[in-house]
N, C-alpha and C positions, 0 to 999 in steps of 0.2 A: 299266665297269658292266655287269653281267649282265643278261640280257633281263628277269629278274623284278624288277630294280631300276627298270624302267619302270614298274611298279604300285607297288611299296612298297619302300623301302631297308631291306635287312637288313643288320645288322653283327653280328659275334660279338664281344660286348663283355663285360669281366670285371666281372659283378656277380651277386649271388645271384639264384636263380630263386625262385618261389612256393613258400612252404612246403608239405611233402608232407602229404597227409591221413593222419590216425591212425585205425586200426581194431584192434579185437580179433579172436580167433578165433571159430570157428563163427557165421560171419556172411556175408552177401552185400555186397561193397563195390563200389558204382557208381564206376567211374572215369569220372566226367562232367566234373569241372572242373579246372583247372590244368593243362590242356595247352598245349603250343607247337607250331607247326608251321613248316617251312620246306622250300623245294625242295632236294632233295639236290644239284642242280648248284651250289648256293652254298654247301655245306657241304664243307669240306675235312677230313672225318673219316668213318670207317667205323662200322658198328653197334657194335662193342666199345666205341669211345671214345663215341658218342653216348649209349649206355645206361650208362655210367659215372657214379658219384655225382658226380664232380668237374667233369663237362662242364657248361659254362656255355651255356644256350639262353635266357636271359632276353630277348635283344633278338629272338628269333623272333616271329612273330605268335602273340598269346594266342588260344586257341580252347577251346571245350568240345567234347564228343562226345556225340551224334552230329553230325558237321559235315564237309562237303567244304572243300577249300581256299578256294573262292570265298565260301562262306558264311562262313567265319572272317575272310576279308579285308574283307568287306563289315560284319560286325558290330564289326570292330576299327577301322573307318573308313578304312581303307586303299585300299578302293575306294569312290567315291561311289555313292549310290544308283543300281544299276545298270539299273533297270526303267524310269527315267524316259528320255524323249528316244530317242536312238540310243546311248546310253552303252554298252550291252551289246556291241555290236560293235567298240567302240573298245577293249575289254579284249584285251591280248595273250594269245591262246589258246597261243601256243607256250610261254608259262611253264609250261604244264600237260601238256607232251608227255613229261616225265621223271617219275620217282618224287618223292614229297615224304615228308619224315619227320614224325612225330608222336611227340611225347616227353611224358611225365608223370612225377610222383613220388608215392609214397605210402608210408605207414608201417603196418607190421604188429607189433601189440602181442603179445608171447608167442612161445613156442616154435612153430615151423612144423611141424606134423604131417602126415601122409598125407593127401591129399584137397584139397590146394590147387589150383584151377584156374583158368585164364585163359580167359575166354569171350568170343568175338567173335560178336555177333549178325549183323553184317553189313559185309563190307570189299568195295570196289569198286576194283580187281578182283583184285590179288594183293599179297602182303606177305610181307616178311621180318620176323619178330618177335625182338627182342633184350631180354633182362631182366638187369640188374646185369652187363653185360659180356659175357653169353654168348647165342649164337643158340639159340633153342628152336623155331624153324620158318623154313622157307623158302618162297619164292614157288612152287615147283614144287607144294607140298602145300596152301598157303593159296591158293587160287583160287577164283573163283565169286562174283558179286556177291549171290547168294542162298543160299549155303552158310553153315552156322554152324560155328564152331570152338570145340572145347574141348580146351584143352591142359594137361596136368598139369605143374604147375610146383613142385611141393613141393621138389624138390632145388634149386631156383633161387631161392627166395624167403629173404629174409634177415629175422631179427628186427629191427625198426626200419625205416630208410629202405631203400625200393626204388626202381629206376629202370626205367620201360619205354620201350622206343622200337620204333616200328613204320615201317617203310619202305614206304610204299604204292605200287604200280604201276598206272599208268592202265589202263583196257581198251584193247584194241587191235581193228582192224577184224575181224570175225567173232567176237568174244566176245559171248556172250548175257548182256548187262548191262543196266542201268536204262537207260531211254531215252525221250525225247519223240519224236513222230513229227511230224505237221503241225500239232500244236497250238501250237507256239511255236518260237523259235530254240533251237538246241542250246547248252546251257550250255558256256561255254569250257572248265571243267575236266571236262566229261563226266560230272559227279557222282561223280569219284574220291574215294577217302577213306574214312574209318571212319563210314560213313552210319547205322549202327545202333549201339546201346549197347555198351560193353565193362565187364565187371564181373570181379571176382575173387571165386570161391566158395570159402570156407574150411569145412571140414568136420573132425570127428574120426575121420576113418577109413572112413566110409560115407556116401556120397551118396544123396539121394532125387531121381530124374530122372523126366523126361517123365510126369508125373502126368496121368492122363486119366480124365474122369468121363463115363461114358455112362448114359443112362437108357432105360427101356422102359416104354411104358404102351399100353393099348388106346384108340385114338382114338375109338372109338364109346362108351367107357364109362371116361372117364379118372378112376376113383374111387381108383386107387392107381397109384404109379409104382415101378420096380424101379432102383435105381442100382448100378452097378458101377464100382469104382475099380480102376483099373491103374496101376502105376508099374515103374520099374526101380531095383533096389538095386545100388550098386557099392561093392566092397571096394576100398579103395586101398591096402591094407596088405599085408605079406608075410606076414600071420598069420590064422589062422581067428577070425572074429568072430561073436558072437552079436548079431543085430539085432533090434529090437523096434520095431514100426510101430504108431503110435496116429494114429487119424483121428477127427476131430469136425466133425459137420456143425452147421450155424447152429441147427438145431431142437434141439440138445443131444444127439444120436445120438453115442455113443462106441463106437469100435472098436479092438480091439487084436489084433495077430498077432506072432509071433515067427518068426524064420528063422535058420539057421546059414549064414554065408557063408565059402567057403574062400578062402584068400589069392588076391587079385586076382579075385574071382569077380564076375560080373554076373548078376543074377537078376531075372527078370521075375516080378512078383507081381500078384495079382488079389484083390481084397476084393469077393466077390459075395454078393448077398442069399441065395442057398442056404445058405451057411455063417454069414451075418450078417443075422439078421432085422431088425436095425435099419435096414438099407438098403431096407427096403420102406416107401415113404412114403405115408400116406393123404392123400386129398384134396389132390393136388399142385397147386402153383399153377404153372401153365404159363407159358412165356415165348411171348409172342404179339407180332407185328409191328405197327407203327403202324396203326391203324385198326381191328384185329381184337380188341384185348383190351390188357392190361397185360404189359409185358416183366419179368416177375417172375424174380428171380434168387436163386440159393442160393450159400452159401460153405462151403468146406470148408478145414480146416486138417489138415495132415498133418506128423508128426514122426517121425524115426527116431533110435533111441538105440542106440549101439554099445558093447556091453559096460557098459550101465548109464548111460552118459554121453550127454546131448545131441549129436547128431552133424550133423543137417540137418534142414530144415523148409522146407515149401512151403505156400503159400496159393493157392487156386484159386475162382475166381467162375465159375459155371456156371449154365446154364438147363435145365429140362426142357421139351424140345419135340421135335417129330418133323417131319423133312422128307422129302417123297417127291416124284418127278416122275412124270408120265404123259404119254402121247400121246393126243390127243383123236381124234374120227372124221375129222377133217380132216387128221390128220397133223401137228398142232402140239403142241410140247411145253409143259407147263405144270408147275406146282408146288403142292403142298398143304403147308400147316402145321397140324400137329396134325389132321390129317384134313380140313381145310377147303381148298378151292380158293382161291386168292389170285391177283389180278392183280398181278404184279410191276410197280411203277410207280416209276421212279426217273430218276436221271441217272448220267453217267459221271464218276468222281472222277479229280482229278489232283492230286498233290503239287505243292508250290512248287518253281518251277524249279531253285531252288539246294538244294532239301531242307530248307530252313529251317523245320522243324516248329515251330508255336507252338500249344501244347494249348489256349489259350483260343480261338484262331481256329478250331481244330477243332471244339471244343465248339459255337462260334457256329454254324458250318455244320452240324452235326448238328441243331441246334434249328431251323435253316432248313428242313432236308429234312423234318422232322416237320411243321413249321408250314404248309408247300407241300402237306400230305396226301399226300406221298410215303412210300413204304415201303422203298426199295431204293437202293443205290449199287452201281455197278460198277466195279471197279479193273482197269485193264490195265496190267500192269506196274509198277505203284506199289502197294507193300504198306505203306507208312507207315515213317517212321523210327523208330517204337516201336509198342507196342500201344495207345497213347492213342485212335486212331481206333476200333479194335475195342471197347475198354472202353466208350466213349461210345455206339457203336451198339448193344452190348449193352443199355446203360442206357435209351436213347431208343427201343428198339424197330425199329431201322433194318436191314433185311436187307442183307447184302453179299455180292456176287459178287466172288469172288477168282480173278485169273488172269493168265496171261502176256501180253506185249506183242507186238502185231503187229511191232514192230520187228524181231523175229528172223525175220520171215517176207518181208521185203522188202530186195532187195540195196542199194538206197541208204540205208537206215538201219542194216542189219547190216555193211555194208562187206565183204560176201563173197558168192559167189554162191549162188542159191537156186533151188529149183525148185518144182513145184506143191505141196509140203509145207513150204516154208520152207527155212531154212538150218541146222537143226540135223539133219545126216545121218551123222556118223561115229559109230562104237561110244563113242569117248571123250566126244563131246559129248552122246550120249544119256544115258550114265551120269551126266554133269555135271548136266545139268537134271534128271534124274530124282530124283538125291540132293538137288537144290536143293528139288524140290518136297516131298519127304519132311521136310527140315529145316524148311520153312514150316508144313507141316500139322501137325507135333508142335508147333511154337512156338505156333499159333493155334487148335488144334482144340478148345480148351475154350470158345471164344467162341460162345454160341448164335446171335449174329447173322450168322455166316457159314453161308449156305445152300447154296452150291455151290461146288466147285472147277473153275474153268474151264481147260481143257489147251491151248487155242489160241485165237486170235482171228480172223483173217481167212481162214485156211486150216485144213484137217485136218491135224493132226500125222501124220507118216509112221507107218506101222502098227507098226514096232518101237518107236518112241518112244511111241505111244499105250499099247502093251501094257505097256511098262516103267512109265509112269506109273500105270496101272493096278494092276499088281502091287504097287507102292509104297503106294497107296491102300488095297489090301486088307489090308496090314499096320499101317497108321497110322490109318484112319479109315474107319469103316463106318456113320458116323451122318449122312451126307449124300451126295447125289448128286454125280457128276461130269458135266460137259458137254464134249462132246469139242471142240467148236468153237462160237464165237458166229456162224459163218456157215453157209448152207445147206450141206449135203453129206451123203454116206453113208459111213461109215466100215467098214472090213472087221472092226474089231473090236467095235464097238458098234452098228453100223447108223445110221439117219439121226440127223442132230442134231435135227432137228424145229424149228430156230429159223431166223431169216432175219437178214440184213445186207446189204439191198437198197437201202440209201439212203433218203430224200436226207440231204444233208449241208449244201445250200445252200438259199437262200430258195425255198419252194413256197407257192402260195396256200392259204388255209384249207381249200377244198373239196378239195385234194390228198388228204387223208387218208380222205375218205368215198368218193371217187370211184375211188380207185386199188384194184385187186385183183391186181396182179402184182408189184408192188414193196414199198414202205414203207408201203402204206395199212394201215388198221385191220383187220387180220387176223393171227393166229398171235403169235409172240414176236419182235418187233423189238428185237433185242439193242443196237443203236446206231443212232440216227437223229435228225433234227431239221430245222427250217426256217433253218438256217444263222445267219449273224451276229446278233448281239444286242447292238446298241450300247448302251452304258451311258449314264447321266444326264450332262448337260453338265458339272456339278460334277466328275465323275470324270474326264471327258475332260481337263479342265483340269489335273488331277493327273498325268496321262499323258503330256502333250505340252507343249512350250514355247509360249508366247502366239502367236507368229508362225505356228504350224501349228494353231491352234485351228479356223480356218475359212478356205477351204473345205477339204475333204478333200483330201489330198495323199499323197505318197510316205511321210510320216511316219505316217499312217494306216495305210497298207499294211504298214509295218514292224511296227505292232501288230495286225496281222490274223493269219491262219494262214499256211500255206506251200503250196508247190505250187499246186494249183487254188484254193486258199483265200488267196491273197496279196493279195487286195483285197476290197473290199466293193462292188465295181461291180454285181453282179447285185442285191444287196439295195437300193443306192441307185436302180437304175432302177425297180425295183418300187414303191419308195417315191415316186418323182417322178410315175410314170405313174399311180398309184392315188390319192395324196394331193395332188400338186402340187409345186412346186420349193420346197423351204425356203431361205430367204434368210440365215439366220445359224445359229450354232451352236446357240443355244437353240431355235429353231424345229424345226431338224433332229432334236435330241434329243428334243423334245417329241412329234413325229410318229413317231419311231423307237419310242417306248414304245407308242403305239397300235398300231403294226405288230406290235411284239414280242408283245404281249398277245394280239392278234388271231390270230397265227400259233401261239403256244404253247398258247392253251386250246383251239383247234380239235383239235390233235394229240392231247391229253390226253383231251378229251371223245369224241372218235372212238372210242378204245379202251375207254372206259367204256360208250359206248352200244352197241358192237358185241359186248361178252360175250354167250355164252361163246366167240364166235368169236376173240376177242382173249384172250391169255394172258399178256402181258408187253410192257412199253415202256420203253425206256432212252433218254432225250434225251441226244444227244450235243452238248453236256457239261452237266455239273451247274455246276462252277466252273472257274476258270483258273488257270493256273500264273504268270501274270504278268498285268500289266494289258492289255487286249486288246479287240477289238471281236466276237470270234466265240464262239460255243458257250458260252453262259454264263446262267444263271438268275439269278445276281447277279455283280457284278464283282469284281475282285481285292480291292478296298478293302471287300468286303461289303455294298455299297450295292445293295439289290433294284433289278431294272428291270421293265419292264413284262411281261416273260416270267415273271419270278417269281410275279406275281398271276394272269397267265393260267394257269400251271400250278396255282397253288393252286385257282383257281376251277373249272379243268375237271377237277380231281381230288377235288371234295368227295364225301363218301360219301353224301349226299343231294343231288341236283341236279335241275335243270330245264334242259334243254338243246336246242339246235337243231342239226339234222342237215342240212348244206349239200347233201346228194345228193338227199334226197326231201322237203326242206321240212317234215319232221315235228318236232313238239315232244315230246321224250322225257323221262320221269321216270326217274332214276337211283336206285336204292335199294340200297346196298351193306351195309347193316346187317343184323343178325340179327332185326330186328323189323319187322312190316308197317306200312305208312302207311294209316292207316285215317280214313275221312272227311276226306281231304285236299282242297284245291281248287287248281287251276291256272288262273291269269289270264294271258292272252295278248293282249298290244296291239301293234299296228303304227302308227308314227308316222312322218310325213314331216320333212323338216329343218326345217319351221316349226312343229314340235311339235303339228300337227293330227293327231287320232287317225283312222286309216284303218279300223282292226279292233280290236275289243275283246270278248273271249268268256271266259267263266269256266266251267271245266270240274271237275265234282265226280269224285273218283276214289278207288280203293284199290289200293295197290300192295303185292304180297307182298315179304317178306323176300328180301334178296339177288336182286333181279330188275331188269329193266329193261322200261319199258312206254311205248309211243307213245300220246299222249292226243288230238293232233289234227294235221292238215296245214295249213300257213298256205295261205291264198288267194293267188293270184298278185297282183303289185303291179306294175301297168303305169304306166310314164311319170311316175314321181313327181319332183318338182322337183329338179333336179339329178342325176338318176339314182339318189339315194341314199335309203335309208330306215332306220328303226330298228324293232328286234323287243325288246319289253321283256316279261320273263317273271318271274312270281312264283309260287312255291309256298308254301303255308301249311297248317296244321292246328291246330285249337284256338285259332284267333285268333292264333296265333304263326307269325311267318315262319320257313320252313326253307330257302329258297333264293331268290335272286332272280340274274337273268342279263341282260345287256344287249348287244345286237348291233347292229352298223352293216353294213348290206348294200347291194349294188348291184343295180339292176334288169338290170345288163348285167355278168353275173359273169365271173369269171377263166375262162379257157378253157386247160387244160394242153394242151401238145404232146407227147402220149404218144410218137409215133413218133421223136421227137428225144431221149428221155430217155437220160441217161448214168448210170454208176454213182453220180454225186453229187448230180444234179438232173434234174428234169424242168422244161424251160422252159415258157412260156405263149405262145399265140398271139394273146391278148387279155387285157388287164388290166382288172379291174373298175374302174369309175369311182366314186371315194369322194372326189373334190375337194371336194364340197359339204360333207362332214363336216369338213373343215378351214377352211370358210369360213363358219360358223355365224356368226349373229347373237350380240354379246356378251352374256354373262350375268353378274349380280353376285350373289354369294353372302353371306349373313348367317352369320357364324362366331362360335360361342361355344365356348370351350375352357376346360380346366382341366389344368394339368400340377402334379401332386403328388410329392413325393420318397416313395420306398420304402426299405425296407431295402437294397435291391440296385440301386437306379437310380431311374427315374420312371416313372410311369404317366400316360397321356394320356386325356382324356375329350374328344371333338370332337363337336360338333353343327353340321352344315351345313343351312342352310335356304335354298331357291331361291324367292325372292318374286316373280320375274318370270315373263314369258310365254314365255321362251326356255329351251330345255334346257341345262343346265349340263354340258357334255360332257368326260368323262375327266378327272375332277378328282383330282388328287394331293395328298395330305397328307404332310409329311416334317417331321423334327426335325433342328435344326442347332445347332451351338455358338453361343452368343450373342456371343462375341468373335470367332472365327475365320470364322464362317459355313460350317464344314465340317459335311457331312451326318453326323448320328449313323448308326453302323453297329456292330453289328446293331441292327434295329429290327423289332418284331413288331406289325403292324397287324391289327385284326379284319378290315378290307378296306381296300383302296386302289384308286385309279384308277376311282371309282365316277361315275356318270352320274345327275343329278338332274332329274326331270321337273319342269315348272313347278308350284311350290306344294310341292314335295316337302321332307321333312326326312330326313336321315340322321344316324344316330349310330354314331361310331367310337370304339374304344378301341384303345389301344396301350400297349406297354412299351418301355422303352429300359434295358438293363443299365447300371450304373454306368461299365464301362470303354469304353461306346460313345462317350462324349462327352469323353473324357481330362480329366474334372474341371470342364469349363465347364457354365455354365447352358444349359438347353434353351430354344430358341424354336421355335414352330410356324410352318410355311409352307403356305399352300394356293394351288394354282394350277390351271388347266385348259387345254384346247386353246382355249377361248374365255371363260375366266375369268382375270382379271387376277391375277397373283401378290400375295398378302398377306404 
């Protein structure tokens, strides 16, 4: 038995394969379904035989494309759910040491004319390509995970049935490939395979390629915008052709131009407002990121006719917007959108570990980003298996920072020697990754959501490499800036990066962000940082781990943590025990973890809001997770929000009332373009027995897009249990604008600055918040209505605290009535709320139809000192 047979048995049986797909000419044929895959070591045949019509691959593993071998094996059931327990490490990685075959069949109706092209959007890492028994490309030419390949196949296609076979070779040590770093384990197959779409482009002689829409307008007076359309025409025939290009914008503008193309000629064309007045748009609808305006989009249809016959077409969605960067007086880099300074506020995105892209899950997550009042995601080395992420980011107004992975910069990940500039050092490697960048830019540049191309992560690229990158960008995209690196540095090509990557990445107390002035604190643009682990809810932990590992934390918890310095949650656990007390069960741990998650995440996001304009950007490391884990996530792999989710949401509100841990100040944040007139801020301090120690109301006016301190809290000395609460309310015209609730200690955390490392600043003394987890019990009166909507359910919940004790950190959730599984995604107007004695809070929420998998919804209410209902 072969080594792969340990995973799934493969036999070459004599039975028919899936029927081929049928298509006609002048079309784009997506080769997505009907694939079969197998390891080449188990197949006693070469490419000519495998790609022949009579070859039988029906017993191979069925697959769709994009897919890695691991993803196909999981989807087919050959490998059981690999993310549960420690199953992933039991997969035989040696089965993926060698190449794998990908094979499919398709039909083409009609006579094949010049202009048939086979397009691979992404192959990891090398490939031999065979079509109908003939090799059309080899592994020496088809190489590079981020290269895109366009193969002329007119001479190799047949009318009727065609067979395509691709032998994919895995990446080797030193290859600049896709990769995970310390976020999760390495996938056994190293994400080899056809990881991006494959399609066949059929034209009648002339193709329309690399369509690009650029726009210009005066940001001070955007009364009109000027649109320029560029493209490349390619004559695939051996004769001269007259080509006519027709373009139509969604507003009805129509443009036509004609060209004469010599045999095999490529011609770059440009449709500009100087020649076509219709490309001048009055009162343009600008694309704005979340929080600044609507993400308006336009559409363009382009067609090319060859000698009077339709030959090719392209549809493009684009936005009219302008991105610029600047360096402020403190030397920090910032960004403007349509002339307006914006605080980039977001999280680090990671694809699924096996690159199993799910469009619905991606949309759910982009909705989460918007719901958290964030506006940015940063991609490091993961650019998505399709354009889905970018299309949704366009629609939801989420800015995207796209760039290369730090995997190429560290020897233990790259598998080859590196220096101070990383591991891309030979002329051949520089050419490869530069061409890779150019391919990606051409593929993605019409998406207005992409605001910056990031050329490196943890280090500066070497001078020759950066210059090569910038030369490519000068040719492919001048509509957005490039960022040399996400780390502090000074480039010989472009000067200072103006950003920082100084940590932390593990738990730090809330006051860290306000006190620190040298590392990750609230100043400048912190391109990746965060308070470390973010344990999920108990229900999700049970989905990750077998029951005998639920409690207490053990090596199974470690396996589902990060790697290297982050292979345990020990530092987080120690802080939780010291500050809140020792949890005695999984339920108690998870409940207190959400308190700690919220506290840590809100402080980070609020500090960057309060300290504007000294702050210009903040990327929480990370937004999501590639598999079920305890680290770096604002919601877990199952899309269940944790305390950090609502901490980020509350800390990022456009209008907020917030507490500064450094100066005890109460600040009003107004990030809107309208002033707050005749507003009032009410500030109360309560002890753990709900006795009011301080109560003051301040009248105020706050200018548009500004921050204002309204008062400083008086000192609280020796409160019961060392803990006390600060309740903040902001209102105007009898309407609530914001409410914030803090739990503080008269004995605050003390960071040990001298002991700081690149990933954490330890503390010499922890805050004493144990009284918060020992509050007297509170009982809530709950009224709720759950009603069906066209696409799910809507919830109205009223919580009333009739007693004399504070109801602290109350969570509302929705679960399936049968399974008890938490609904995800779920969108609450607020959550983890605290109710003062006698207070009533009204919450609303929505659950899309797919969040409960068809089950009826039930409401759950629980709190730190509130018994679950």
